[in-house]
N, C-alpha and C positions, 0 to 999 in steps of 0.2 A: 104461256100466260095461266096455265096451272100450277107452277111450281109458283111463282108471285103473290096469286089469292090463295097459300097453301102456308107460306112464310109469315101473309099481310093475317092471314085468321087469327092466326097459331101467336103473331105480338098481341094481340088484344081482344082478345081467349072467345071469337067468336066463331063461327063450322066457315069450313067453303061454305053454301047450301049456304045460308045466314048473308057470306055475297053475293050472292047468286037469285035468294031470292029476292020477294018482288017487297018483302017487306018495307016499312019509310019507315023502323025507331031512332028512336037518335041516339039509340050507339053504336048506332050503324054506321052512320052522318062520314065520320073521318073514316072506319078501316080502309071502305066503300072509297072511296077521297083517296086515297095511298095509295089499293089497288088500283085502281083506274092511271090512276096519274104513272105507276111503274108501269104500268102495261103502256103506254103515253112513253112514257121519256124514256125507259131502257129498254126497247122493246122495238121500239119504235111499228107499234100498231095504229090503225089507223082507229080512227070516234068507232068508226060500224062494225070494223069485230072484235073491238074492246063492247059493248051495245051486245052484242051479238053472243058475245064466249058470258056476260053477266046478268045473263035470263030475256034477254031479243026488247035488249030496251034501244030507245032512239039515238040518233048520232049528236043528235041538239044539249036532251038530254048526258050525253057524259062525257062534253067539251061543259055543260053549266060546272055539274063535281066536279072536271078537273077542277078549274077555275072557284070552285071557290075555297078546294083545297090550298090551291097553289095562294089563294089572296089569305087562306086564316093563317098559313108558315113564316108570310108573306110580315102578317102581324103580329109574329108571333104567338098565338096560336093553333092547340091541338100538335101534332106530331108528337110521343111518346118519345122516342124515336131520338128526337135530337138536350137531351136531357142530357 
């Protein structure tokens, strides 16, 4: 998961600590969602594992972030790499 966190952090100009931290700054919404999504769908990690790695987040919160990220992608919003 660290590899995904490092790639996403570099892509969005944030730090891995930002992604793993408790901050709810708006600038972290998309990169954190992308990191969660990739950990779930590329690495096949469970919500609890993702939550534990990213600052002991609750599995329902991880699931909600992933669903919001997927909805934004399907609506053509976000995902800078899709350009």
